[in-house]
Backbone as XML, in Angstrom:
<?xml version="1.0"?>
<chain id="A" units="angstrom">
  <residue number="1" name="MET">
    <atom name="N" x="-63.522" y="21.234" z="85.718"/>
    <atom name="CA" x="-63.339" y="22.079" z="84.550"/>
    <atom name="C" x="-64.711" y="22.465" z="83.998"/>
  </residue>
  <residue number="2" name="GLN">
    <atom name="N" x="-64.877" y="23.731" z="83.730"/>
    <atom name="CA" x="-66.138" y="24.259" z="83.207"/>
    <atom name="C" x="-66.306" y="23.838" z="81.737"/>
  </residue>
  <residue number="3" name="PRO">
    <atom name="N" x="-67.541" y="23.501" z="81.319"/>
    <atom name="CA" x="-67.756" y="23.124" z="79.916"/>
    <atom name="C" x="-67.383" y="24.276" z="78.983"/>
  </residue>
  <residue number="4" name="PHE">
    <atom name="N" x="-66.857" y="23.912" z="77.828"/>
    <atom name="CA" x="-66.451" y="24.888" z="76.823"/>
    <atom name="C" x="-67.365" y="24.706" z="75.624"/>
  </residue>
  <residue number="5" name="GLN">
    <atom name="N" x="-68.045" y="25.783" z="75.237"/>
    <atom name="CA" x="-68.975" y="25.713" z="74.113"/>
    <atom name="C" x="-68.451" y="26.490" z="72.928"/>
  </residue>
  <residue number="6" name="ILE">
    <atom name="N" x="-68.677" y="25.941" z="71.753"/>
    <atom name="CA" x="-68.407" y="26.647" z="70.507"/>
    <atom name="C" x="-69.770" y="26.974" z="69.934"/>
  </residue>
  <residue number="7" name="ILE">
    <atom name="N" x="-70.084" y="28.256" z="69.936"/>
    <atom name="CA" x="-71.413" y="28.721" z="69.534"/>
    <atom name="C" x="-71.303" y="29.292" z="68.125"/>
  </residue>
  <residue number="8" name="PHE">
    <atom name="N" x="-72.059" y="28.728" z="67.207"/>
    <atom name="CA" x="-72.109" y="29.238" z="65.844"/>
    <atom name="C" x="-73.330" y="30.137" z="65.739"/>
  </residue>
  <residue number="9" name="ASN">
    <atom name="N" x="-73.110" y="31.395" z="65.319"/>
    <atom name="CA" x="-74.270" y="32.249" z="65.088"/>
    <atom name="C" x="-74.935" y="31.774" z="63.786"/>
  </residue>
  <residue number="10" name="PRO">
    <atom name="N" x="-76.119" y="32.262" z="63.455"/>
    <atom name="CA" x="-76.809" y="31.772" z="62.248"/>
    <atom name="C" x="-75.984" y="31.912" z="60.971"/>
  </residue>
  <residue number="11" name="THR">
    <atom name="N" x="-75.231" y="32.996" z="60.843"/>
    <atom name="CA" x="-74.441" y="33.201" z="59.625"/>
    <atom name="C" x="-73.315" y="32.189" z="59.523"/>
  </residue>
  <residue number="12" name="SER">
    <atom name="N" x="-72.565" y="31.990" z="60.604"/>
    <atom name="CA" x="-71.451" y="31.040" z="60.545"/>
    <atom name="C" x="-71.971" y="29.603" z="60.410"/>
  </residue>
  <residue number="13" name="ALA">
    <atom name="N" x="-73.123" y="29.307" z="61.011"/>
    <atom name="CA" x="-73.715" y="27.972" z="60.859"/>
    <atom name="C" x="-74.106" y="27.734" z="59.400"/>
  </residue>
  <residue number="14" name="ALA">
    <atom name="N" x="-74.648" y="28.756" z="58.744"/>
    <atom name="CA" x="-75.022" y="28.642" z="57.335"/>
    <atom name="C" x="-73.769" y="28.494" z="56.462"/>
  </residue>
  <residue number="15" name="GLU">
    <atom name="N" x="-72.702" y="29.229" z="56.795"/>
    <atom name="CA" x="-71.456" y="29.109" z="56.030"/>
    <atom name="C" x="-70.866" y="27.712" z="56.183"/>
  </residue>
  <residue number="16" name="LEU">
    <atom name="N" x="-70.931" y="27.163" z="57.384"/>
    <atom name="CA" x="-70.449" y="25.805" z="57.621"/>
    <atom name="C" x="-71.293" y="24.801" z="56.839"/>
  </residue>
  <residue number="17" name="ALA">
    <atom name="N" x="-72.596" y="24.998" z="56.830"/>
    <atom name="CA" x="-73.499" y="24.075" z="56.145"/>
    <atom name="C" x="-73.276" y="24.059" z="54.632"/>
  </residue>
  <residue number="18" name="LYS">
    <atom name="N" x="-72.767" y="25.155" z="54.072"/>
    <atom name="CA" x="-72.515" y="25.231" z="52.627"/>
    <atom name="C" x="-71.284" y="24.439" z="52.209"/>
  </residue>
  <residue number="19" name="LEU">
    <atom name="N" x="-70.417" y="24.124" z="53.162"/>
    <atom name="CA" x="-69.196" y="23.389" z="52.840"/>
    <atom name="C" x="-69.528" y="21.925" z="52.571"/>
  </residue>
  <residue number="20" name="PRO">
    <atom name="N" x="-68.710" y="21.241" z="51.746"/>
    <atom name="CA" x="-68.916" y="19.803" z="51.562"/>
    <atom name="C" x="-68.821" y="19.076" z="52.907"/>
  </residue>
  <residue number="21" name="LYS">
    <atom name="N" x="-69.545" y="17.971" z="53.051"/>
    <atom name="CA" x="-69.621" y="17.244" z="54.321"/>
    <atom name="C" x="-68.239" y="16.890" z="54.875"/>
  </residue>
  <residue number="22" name="GLU">
    <atom name="N" x="-67.324" y="16.445" z="54.019"/>
    <atom name="CA" x="-65.981" y="16.090" z="54.488"/>
    <atom name="C" x="-65.270" y="17.301" z="55.084"/>
  </residue>
  <residue number="23" name="LEU">
    <atom name="N" x="-65.443" y="18.440" z="54.448"/>
    <atom name="CA" x="-64.812" y="19.665" z="54.941"/>
    <atom name="C" x="-65.475" y="20.130" z="56.239"/>
  </residue>
  <residue number="24" name="GLN">
    <atom name="N" x="-66.782" y="19.958" z="56.343"/>
    <atom name="CA" x="-67.478" y="20.296" z="57.595"/>
    <atom name="C" x="-66.903" y="19.480" z="58.746"/>
  </residue>
  <residue number="25" name="LEU">
    <atom name="N" x="-66.722" y="18.187" z="58.526"/>
    <atom name="CA" x="-66.168" y="17.315" z="59.568"/>
    <atom name="C" x="-64.749" y="17.717" z="59.921"/>
  </residue>
  <residue number="26" name="TYR">
    <atom name="N" x="-63.966" y="18.099" z="58.904"/>
    <atom name="CA" x="-62.595" y="18.555" z="59.153"/>
    <atom name="C" x="-62.604" y="19.814" z="60.018"/>
  </residue>
  <residue number="27" name="VAL">
    <atom name="N" x="-63.428" y="20.789" z="59.643"/>
    <atom name="CA" x="-63.509" y="22.048" z="60.386"/>
    <atom name="C" x="-63.917" y="21.776" z="61.835"/>
  </residue>
  <residue number="28" name="LEU">
    <atom name="N" x="-64.963" y="20.997" z="62.015"/>
    <atom name="CA" x="-65.433" y="20.696" z="63.369"/>
    <atom name="C" x="-64.383" y="19.912" z="64.156"/>
  </residue>
  <residue number="29" name="GLY">
    <atom name="N" x="-63.683" y="19.012" z="63.497"/>
    <atom name="CA" x="-62.642" y="18.244" z="64.159"/>
    <atom name="C" x="-61.485" y="19.109" z="64.629"/>
  </residue>
  <residue number="30" name="GLN">
    <atom name="N" x="-61.210" y="20.181" z="63.912"/>
    <atom name="CA" x="-60.113" y="21.072" z="64.278"/>
    <atom name="C" x="-60.403" y="21.866" z="65.543"/>
  </residue>
  <residue number="31" name="PHE">
    <atom name="N" x="-61.650" y="21.908" z="65.948"/>
    <atom name="CA" x="-62.015" y="22.637" z="67.164"/>
    <atom name="C" x="-61.703" y="21.851" z="68.436"/>
  </residue>
  <residue number="32" name="ARG">
    <atom name="N" x="-61.254" y="20.604" z="68.313"/>
    <atom name="CA" x="-60.993" y="19.777" z="69.493"/>
    <atom name="C" x="-60.006" y="20.419" z="70.461"/>
  </residue>
  <residue number="33" name="GLY">
    <atom name="N" x="-58.927" y="20.994" z="69.953"/>
    <atom name="CA" x="-57.922" y="21.594" z="70.823"/>
    <atom name="C" x="-58.192" y="23.044" z="71.152"/>
  </residue>
  <residue number="34" name="LEU">
    <atom name="N" x="-59.280" y="23.573" z="70.644"/>
    <atom name="CA" x="-59.565" y="24.994" z="70.805"/>
    <atom name="C" x="-59.672" y="25.463" z="72.251"/>
  </residue>
  <residue number="35" name="PRO">
    <atom name="N" x="-60.304" y="24.722" z="73.161"/>
    <atom name="CA" x="-60.405" y="25.244" z="74.539"/>
    <atom name="C" x="-59.049" y="25.593" z="75.160"/>
  </residue>
  <residue number="36" name="GLN">
    <atom name="N" x="-58.068" y="24.714" z="75.009"/>
    <atom name="CA" x="-56.754" y="24.987" z="75.585"/>
    <atom name="C" x="-56.077" y="26.153" z="74.878"/>
  </residue>
  <residue number="37" name="GLU">
    <atom name="N" x="-56.213" y="26.223" z="73.565"/>
    <atom name="CA" x="-55.592" y="27.307" z="72.805"/>
    <atom name="C" x="-56.206" y="28.658" z="73.150"/>
  </residue>
  <residue number="38" name="VAL">
    <atom name="N" x="-57.533" y="28.693" z="73.318"/>
    <atom name="CA" x="-58.202" y="29.949" z="73.663"/>
    <atom name="C" x="-57.767" y="30.405" z="75.048"/>
  </residue>
  <residue number="39" name="GLN">
    <atom name="N" x="-57.697" y="29.471" z="75.985"/>
    <atom name="CA" x="-57.281" y="29.832" z="77.334"/>
    <atom name="C" x="-55.837" y="30.321" z="77.360"/>
  </residue>
  <residue number="40" name="ALA">
    <atom name="N" x="-54.984" y="29.738" z="76.511"/>
    <atom name="CA" x="-53.582" y="30.164" z="76.442"/>
    <atom name="C" x="-53.418" y="31.369" z="75.526"/>
  </residue>
  <residue number="41" name="ASP">
    <atom name="N" x="-54.472" y="31.694" z="74.748"/>
    <atom name="CA" x="-54.452" y="32.808" z="73.800"/>
    <atom name="C" x="-53.286" y="32.676" z="72.826"/>
  </residue>
  <residue number="42" name="SER">
    <atom name="N" x="-53.093" y="31.454" z="72.310"/>
    <atom name="CA" x="-51.984" y="31.235" z="71.383"/>
    <atom name="C" x="-52.490" y="30.691" z="70.054"/>
  </residue>
  <residue number="43" name="GLY">
    <atom name="N" x="-51.724" y="30.974" z="69.017"/>
    <atom name="CA" x="-52.020" y="30.429" z="67.709"/>
    <atom name="C" x="-53.101" y="31.143" z="66.931"/>
  </residue>
  <residue number="44" name="PHE">
    <atom name="N" x="-53.471" y="32.338" z="67.350"/>
    <atom name="CA" x="-54.534" y="33.061" z="66.667"/>
    <atom name="C" x="-54.042" y="34.409" z="66.176"/>
  </residue>
  <residue number="45" name="GLY">
    <atom name="N" x="-54.598" y="34.834" z="65.041"/>
    <atom name="CA" x="-54.431" y="36.217" z="64.641"/>
    <atom name="C" x="-55.404" y="37.032" z="65.481"/>
  </residue>
  <residue number="46" name="SER">
    <atom name="N" x="-55.147" y="38.304" z="65.592"/>
    <atom name="CA" x="-56.005" y="39.148" z="66.424"/>
    <atom name="C" x="-56.303" y="40.445" z="65.691"/>
  </residue>
  <residue number="47" name="LEU">
    <atom name="N" x="-57.564" y="40.832" z="65.698"/>
    <atom name="CA" x="-58.006" y="42.073" z="65.082"/>
    <atom name="C" x="-58.743" y="42.864" z="66.139"/>
  </residue>
  <residue number="48" name="THR">
    <atom name="N" x="-58.347" y="44.116" z="66.338"/>
    <atom name="CA" x="-58.957" y="44.937" z="67.379"/>
    <atom name="C" x="-59.443" y="46.241" z="66.781"/>
  </residue>
  <residue number="49" name="ARG">
    <atom name="N" x="-60.651" y="46.627" z="67.201"/>
    <atom name="CA" x="-61.189" y="47.912" z="66.759"/>
    <atom name="C" x="-62.259" y="48.344" z="67.751"/>
  </residue>
  <residue number="50" name="GLY">
    <atom name="N" x="-62.157" y="49.570" z="68.198"/>
    <atom name="CA" x="-63.159" y="50.128" z="69.111"/>
    <atom name="C" x="-63.321" y="49.319" z="70.389"/>
  </residue>
  <residue number="51" name="GLY">
    <atom name="N" x="-62.229" y="48.782" z="70.905"/>
    <atom name="CA" x="-62.281" y="48.001" z="72.130"/>
    <atom name="C" x="-62.769" y="46.571" z="71.945"/>
  </residue>
  <residue number="52" name="ARG">
    <atom name="N" x="-63.036" y="46.194" z="70.737"/>
    <atom name="CA" x="-63.522" y="44.846" z="70.428"/>
    <atom name="C" x="-62.383" y="44.040" z="69.814"/>
  </residue>
  <residue number="53" name="THR">
    <atom name="N" x="-62.202" y="42.805" z="70.275"/>
    <atom name="CA" x="-61.146" y="41.955" z="69.744"/>
    <atom name="C" x="-61.751" y="40.719" z="69.108"/>
  </residue>
  <residue number="54" name="MET">
    <atom name="N" x="-61.405" y="40.525" z="67.853"/>
    <atom name="CA" x="-61.836" y="39.371" z="67.090"/>
    <atom name="C" x="-60.605" y="38.500" z="66.882"/>
  </residue>
  <residue number="55" name="LYS">
    <atom name="N" x="-60.745" y="37.208" z="67.016"/>
    <atom name="CA" x="-59.648" y="36.275" z="66.794"/>
    <atom name="C" x="-59.843" y="35.572" z="65.466"/>
  </residue>
  <residue number="56" name="ARG">
    <atom name="N" x="-58.716" y="35.230" z="64.826"/>
    <atom name="CA" x="-58.745" y="34.511" z="63.557"/>
    <atom name="C" x="-58.043" y="33.177" z="63.752"/>
  </residue>
  <residue number="57" name="TYR">
    <atom name="N" x="-58.694" y="32.117" z="63.319"/>
    <atom name="CA" x="-58.190" y="30.763" z="63.443"/>
    <atom name="C" x="-58.053" y="30.191" z="62.037"/>
  </residue>
  <residue number="58" name="HIS">
    <atom name="N" x="-56.839" y="29.801" z="61.650"/>
    <atom name="CA" x="-56.596" y="29.210" z="60.329"/>
    <atom name="C" x="-56.997" y="27.741" z="60.345"/>
  </residue>
  <residue number="59" name="LEU">
    <atom name="N" x="-57.809" y="27.353" z="59.394"/>
    <atom name="CA" x="-58.152" y="25.948" z="59.183"/>
    <atom name="C" x="-57.969" y="25.644" z="57.714"/>
  </residue>
  <residue number="60" name="GLY">
    <atom name="N" x="-56.761" y="25.305" z="57.333"/>
    <atom name="CA" x="-56.476" y="25.046" z="55.923"/>
    <atom name="C" x="-56.719" y="26.295" z="55.098"/>
  </residue>
  <residue number="61" name="ASP">
    <atom name="N" x="-57.614" y="26.186" z="54.130"/>
    <atom name="CA" x="-57.929" y="27.313" z="53.250"/>
    <atom name="C" x="-59.057" y="28.188" z="53.794"/>
  </residue>
  <residue number="62" name="TYR">
    <atom name="N" x="-59.417" y="27.972" z="55.048"/>
    <atom name="CA" x="-60.502" y="28.744" z="55.641"/>
    <atom name="C" x="-60.014" y="29.525" z="56.849"/>
  </residue>
  <residue number="63" name="ARG">
    <atom name="N" x="-60.698" y="30.624" z="57.106"/>
    <atom name="CA" x="-60.412" y="31.462" z="58.268"/>
    <atom name="C" x="-61.685" y="31.538" z="59.094"/>
  </residue>
  <residue number="64" name="VAL">
    <atom name="N" x="-61.550" y="31.227" z="60.369"/>
    <atom name="CA" x="-62.691" y="31.265" z="61.287"/>
    <atom name="C" x="-62.495" y="32.482" z="62.183"/>
  </residue>
  <residue number="65" name="TYR">
    <atom name="N" x="-63.462" y="33.388" z="62.178"/>
    <atom name="CA" x="-63.405" y="34.601" z="62.989"/>
    <atom name="C" x="-64.344" y="34.437" z="64.174"/>
  </residue>
  <residue number="66" name="PHE">
    <atom name="N" x="-63.806" y="34.604" z="65.379"/>
    <atom name="CA" x="-64.585" y="34.384" z="66.579"/>
    <atom name="C" x="-64.201" y="35.359" z="67.674"/>
  </residue>
  <residue number="67" name="GLU">
    <atom name="N" x="-65.060" y="35.442" z="68.687"/>
    <atom name="CA" x="-64.809" y="36.229" z="69.888"/>
    <atom name="C" x="-64.964" y="35.320" z="71.086"/>
  </residue>
  <residue number="68" name="ARG">
    <atom name="N" x="-64.259" y="35.666" z="72.132"/>
    <atom name="CA" x="-64.437" y="34.940" z="73.383"/>
    <atom name="C" x="-65.823" y="35.226" z="73.942"/>
  </residue>
  <residue number="69" name="HIS">
    <atom name="N" x="-66.320" y="34.267" z="74.675"/>
    <atom name="CA" x="-67.638" y="34.343" z="75.295"/>
    <atom name="C" x="-67.496" y="33.678" z="76.658"/>
  </residue>
  <residue number="70" name="PRO">
    <atom name="N" x="-68.276" y="34.076" z="77.659"/>
    <atom name="CA" x="-68.140" y="33.437" z="78.983"/>
    <atom name="C" x="-68.261" y="31.906" z="78.946"/>
  </residue>
  <residue number="71" name="LEU">
    <atom name="N" x="-68.998" y="31.377" z="77.986"/>
    <atom name="CA" x="-69.159" y="29.924" z="77.876"/>
    <atom name="C" x="-68.124" y="29.262" z="76.980"/>
  </residue>
  <residue number="72" name="GLY">
    <atom name="N" x="-67.363" y="30.050" z="76.226"/>
    <atom name="CA" x="-66.379" y="29.515" z="75.290"/>
    <atom name="C" x="-66.064" y="30.539" z="74.219"/>
  </residue>
  <residue number="73" name="VAL">
    <atom name="N" x="-66.546" y="30.274" z="72.988"/>
    <atom name="CA" x="-66.356" y="31.218" z="71.888"/>
    <atom name="C" x="-67.619" y="31.298" z="71.046"/>
  </residue>
  <residue number="74" name="VAL">
    <atom name="N" x="-67.798" y="32.442" z="70.388"/>
    <atom name="CA" x="-68.866" y="32.628" z="69.403"/>
    <atom name="C" x="-68.195" y="32.776" z="68.047"/>
  </residue>
  <residue number="75" name="VAL">
    <atom name="N" x="-68.540" y="31.888" z="67.123"/>
    <atom name="CA" x="-68.001" y="31.939" z="65.772"/>
    <atom name="C" x="-68.889" y="32.875" z="64.958"/>
  </residue>
  <residue number="76" name="HIS">
    <atom name="N" x="-68.258" y="33.920" z="64.402"/>
    <atom name="CA" x="-69.015" y="34.903" z="63.622"/>
    <atom name="C" x="-69.020" y="34.594" z="62.136"/>
  </residue>
  <residue number="77" name="ARG">
    <atom name="N" x="-67.872" y="34.207" z="61.591"/>
    <atom name="CA" x="-67.781" y="33.950" z="60.150"/>
    <atom name="C" x="-66.799" y="32.824" z="59.886"/>
  </residue>
  <residue number="78" name="ILE">
    <atom name="N" x="-67.047" y="32.060" z="58.809"/>
    <atom name="CA" x="-66.115" y="31.073" z="58.281"/>
    <atom name="C" x="-65.932" y="31.443" z="56.824"/>
  </residue>
  <residue number="79" name="LEU">
    <atom name="N" x="-64.764" y="31.978" z="56.498"/>
    <atom name="CA" x="-64.532" y="32.506" z="55.153"/>
    <atom name="C" x="-63.378" y="31.788" z="54.472"/>
  </residue>
  <residue number="80" name="SER">
    <atom name="N" x="-63.531" y="31.561" z="53.192"/>
    <atom name="CA" x="-62.469" y="30.961" z="52.397"/>
    <atom name="C" x="-61.315" y="31.939" z="52.274"/>
  </residue>
  <residue number="81" name="ARG">
    <atom name="N" x="-60.110" y="31.413" z="52.291"/>
    <atom name="CA" x="-58.927" y="32.257" z="52.112"/>
    <atom name="C" x="-59.023" y="33.012" z="50.789"/>
  </residue>
  <residue number="82" name="ASN">
    <atom name="N" x="-59.554" y="32.345" z="49.757"/>
    <atom name="CA" x="-59.683" y="32.995" z="48.450"/>
    <atom name="C" x="-60.650" y="34.162" z="48.511"/>
  </residue>
  <residue number="83" name="THR">
    <atom name="N" x="-61.698" y="34.044" z="49.303"/>
    <atom name="CA" x="-62.642" y="35.141" z="49.483"/>
    <atom name="C" x="-61.935" y="36.332" z="50.128"/>
  </residue>
  <residue number="84" name="LEU">
    <atom name="N" x="-61.092" y="36.055" z="51.135"/>
    <atom name="CA" x="-60.380" y="37.124" z="51.813"/>
    <atom name="C" x="-59.350" y="37.779" z="50.903"/>
  </residue>
  <residue number="85" name="LYS">
    <atom name="N" x="-58.661" y="36.980" z="50.095"/>
    <atom name="CA" x="-57.702" y="37.564" z="49.163"/>
    <atom name="C" x="-58.415" y="38.502" z="48.198"/>
  </residue>
  <residue number="86" name="ASP">
    <atom name="N" x="-59.576" y="38.060" z="47.724"/>
    <atom name="CA" x="-60.368" y="38.893" z="46.828"/>
    <atom name="C" x="-60.804" y="40.167" z="47.537"/>
  </residue>
  <residue number="87" name="PHE">
    <atom name="N" x="-61.243" y="40.029" z="48.783"/>
    <atom name="CA" x="-61.660" y="41.187" z="49.575"/>
    <atom name="C" x="-60.503" y="42.177" z="49.725"/>
  </residue>
  <residue number="88" name="LEU">
    <atom name="N" x="-59.313" y="41.668" z="50.062"/>
    <atom name="CA" x="-58.149" y="42.534" z="50.233"/>
    <atom name="C" x="-57.742" y="43.179" z="48.910"/>
  </residue>
  <residue number="89" name="PHE">
    <atom name="N" x="-57.813" y="42.405" z="47.826"/>
    <atom name="CA" x="-57.467" y="42.946" z="46.520"/>
    <atom name="C" x="-58.418" y="44.081" z="46.146"/>
  </residue>
  <residue number="90" name="ARG">
    <atom name="N" x="-59.710" y="43.859" z="46.341"/>
    <atom name="CA" x="-60.699" y="44.888" z="46.000"/>
    <atom name="C" x="-60.557" y="46.107" z="46.902"/>
  </residue>
  <residue number="91" name="SER">
    <atom name="N" x="-60.043" y="45.905" z="48.111"/>
    <atom name="CA" x="-59.856" y="47.017" z="49.047"/>
    <atom name="C" x="-58.558" y="47.761" z="48.795"/>
  </residue>
  <residue number="92" name="SER">
    <atom name="N" x="-57.698" y="47.201" z="47.935"/>
    <atom name="CA" x="-56.402" y="47.811" z="47.588"/>
    <atom name="C" x="-55.556" y="48.115" z="48.824"/>
  </residue>
  <residue number="93" name="LEU">
    <atom name="N" x="-55.489" y="47.173" z="49.737"/>
    <atom name="CA" x="-54.703" y="47.368" z="50.951"/>
    <atom name="C" x="-53.414" y="46.568" z="50.858"/>
  </residue>
  <residue number="94" name="PRO">
    <atom name="N" x="-52.245" y="47.229" z="50.959"/>
    <atom name="CA" x="-50.966" y="46.556" z="50.764"/>
    <atom name="C" x="-50.395" y="45.876" z="52.011"/>
  </residue>
  <residue number="95" name="THR">
    <atom name="N" x="-51.129" y="45.792" z="53.099"/>
    <atom name="CA" x="-50.597" y="45.244" z="54.346"/>
    <atom name="C" x="-50.961" y="43.775" z="54.497"/>
  </residue>
  <residue number="96" name="GLY">
    <atom name="N" x="-50.560" y="43.176" z="55.615"/>
    <atom name="CA" x="-50.884" y="41.791" z="55.912"/>
    <atom name="C" x="-52.371" y="41.612" z="56.173"/>
  </residue>
  <residue number="97" name="GLU">
    <atom name="N" x="-52.783" y="40.359" z="56.199"/>
    <atom name="CA" x="-54.203" y="40.035" z="56.325"/>
    <atom name="C" x="-54.844" y="40.630" z="57.576"/>
  </residue>
  <residue number="98" name="ASP">
    <atom name="N" x="-54.267" y="40.388" z="58.736"/>
    <atom name="CA" x="-54.878" y="40.884" z="59.977"/>
    <atom name="C" x="-54.902" y="42.401" z="60.033"/>
  </residue>
  <residue number="99" name="GLU">
    <atom name="N" x="-53.788" y="43.026" z="59.666"/>
    <atom name="CA" x="-53.719" y="44.489" z="59.717"/>
    <atom name="C" x="-54.718" y="45.116" z="58.753"/>
  </residue>
  <residue number="100" name="ALA">
    <atom name="N" x="-54.823" y="44.534" z="57.556"/>
    <atom name="CA" x="-55.745" y="45.071" z="56.555"/>
    <atom name="C" x="-57.188" y="44.938" z="57.018"/>
  </residue>
  <residue number="101" name="LEU">
    <atom name="N" x="-57.533" y="43.772" z="57.535"/>
    <atom name="CA" x="-58.905" y="43.565" z="57.974"/>
    <atom name="C" x="-59.240" y="44.412" z="59.182"/>
  </residue>
  <residue number="102" name="GLN">
    <atom name="N" x="-58.300" y="44.536" z="60.091"/>
    <atom name="CA" x="-58.518" y="45.309" z="61.319"/>
    <atom name="C" x="-58.861" y="46.755" z="61.023"/>
  </residue>
  <residue number="103" name="GLU">
    <atom name="N" x="-58.239" y="47.322" z="60.006"/>
    <atom name="CA" x="-58.436" y="48.731" z="59.681"/>
    <atom name="C" x="-59.570" y="48.981" z="58.687"/>
  </residue>
  <residue number="104" name="ASN">
    <atom name="N" x="-60.113" y="47.922" z="58.115"/>
    <atom name="CA" x="-61.116" y="48.100" z="57.079"/>
    <atom name="C" x="-62.522" y="48.034" z="57.667"/>
  </residue>
  <residue number="105" name="PRO">
    <atom name="N" x="-63.280" y="49.121" z="57.595"/>
    <atom name="CA" x="-64.637" y="49.117" z="58.169"/>
    <atom name="C" x="-65.561" y="48.105" z="57.496"/>
  </residue>
  <residue number="106" name="ARG">
    <atom name="N" x="-65.292" y="47.759" z="56.241"/>
    <atom name="CA" x="-66.155" y="46.790" z="55.558"/>
    <atom name="C" x="-66.045" y="45.405" z="56.185"/>
  </residue>
  <residue number="107" name="PHE">
    <atom name="N" x="-64.859" y="45.061" z="56.723"/>
    <atom name="CA" x="-64.723" y="43.782" z="57.414"/>
    <atom name="C" x="-65.614" y="43.762" z="58.649"/>
  </residue>
  <residue number="108" name="TRP">
    <atom name="N" x="-65.588" y="44.831" z="59.418"/>
    <atom name="CA" x="-66.391" y="44.892" z="60.641"/>
    <atom name="C" x="-67.882" y="44.902" z="60.312"/>
  </residue>
  <residue number="109" name="GLU">
    <atom name="N" x="-68.253" y="45.497" z="59.176"/>
    <atom name="CA" x="-69.641" y="45.450" z="58.729"/>
    <atom name="C" x="-70.036" y="44.012" z="58.416"/>
  </residue>
  <residue number="110" name="LEU">
    <atom name="N" x="-69.105" y="43.262" z="57.818"/>
    <atom name="CA" x="-69.340" y="41.859" z="57.514"/>
    <atom name="C" x="-69.599" y="41.074" z="58.791"/>
  </residue>
  <residue number="111" name="ILE">
    <atom name="N" x="-68.837" y="41.363" z="59.840"/>
    <atom name="CA" x="-69.031" y="40.702" z="61.130"/>
    <atom name="C" x="-70.380" y="41.110" z="61.738"/>
  </residue>
  <residue number="112" name="GLU">
    <atom name="N" x="-70.704" y="42.392" z="61.673"/>
    <atom name="CA" x="-71.966" y="42.879" z="62.242"/>
    <atom name="C" x="-73.177" y="42.305" z="61.505"/>
  </residue>
  <residue number="113" name="GLN">
    <atom name="N" x="-73.043" y="42.062" z="60.200"/>
    <atom name="CA" x="-74.141" y="41.468" z="59.439"/>
    <atom name="C" x="-74.533" y="40.132" z="60.027"/>
  </residue>
  <residue number="114" name="ALA">
    <atom name="N" x="-73.544" y="39.392" z="60.506"/>
    <atom name="CA" x="-73.818" y="38.087" z="61.101"/>
    <atom name="C" x="-74.682" y="38.227" z="62.343"/>
  </residue>
  <residue number="115" name="LYS">
    <atom name="N" x="-74.480" y="39.278" z="63.112"/>
    <atom name="CA" x="-75.280" y="39.501" z="64.314"/>
    <atom name="C" x="-76.709" y="39.884" z="63.967"/>
  </residue>
  <residue number="116" name="SER">
    <atom name="N" x="-76.875" y="40.651" z="62.901"/>
    <atom name="CA" x="-78.206" y="41.148" z="62.571"/>
    <atom name="C" x="-79.109" y="40.089" z="61.946"/>
  </residue>
  <residue number="117" name="THR">
    <atom name="N" x="-78.560" y="38.910" z="61.615"/>
    <atom name="CA" x="-79.388" y="37.861" z="61.020"/>
    <atom name="C" x="-80.016" y="36.961" z="62.066"/>
  </residue>
  <residue number="118" name="ARG">
    <atom name="N" x="-79.806" y="37.241" z="63.326"/>
    <atom name="CA" x="-80.364" y="36.393" z="64.400"/>
    <atom name="C" x="-81.865" y="36.456" z="64.431"/>
  </residue>
</chain>
């Protein structure tokens, strides 16, 4: 079996570091079953735009946004559910979370910001 890596970009690593230590351990512990779930492509929300697919993983009150990578996954953002509710409220979008984020260019800008901080 090929090794499976969970790669945190600088932005997601900083977001993880801001969480209380107990919550950091919880988040990291939840990644244990991720390799099998990613390979089965189950249990994730999916956002697609311009041929790019972002996956959403629920971890309690947090949402982890990631993309597949040849070595495993790259985590782009770790956002509080409350932050996302606020984002959706400010965007005035009446649809579900995945549909609203998928269609909102500001969400994709948020993801791209994480890449530009490398």
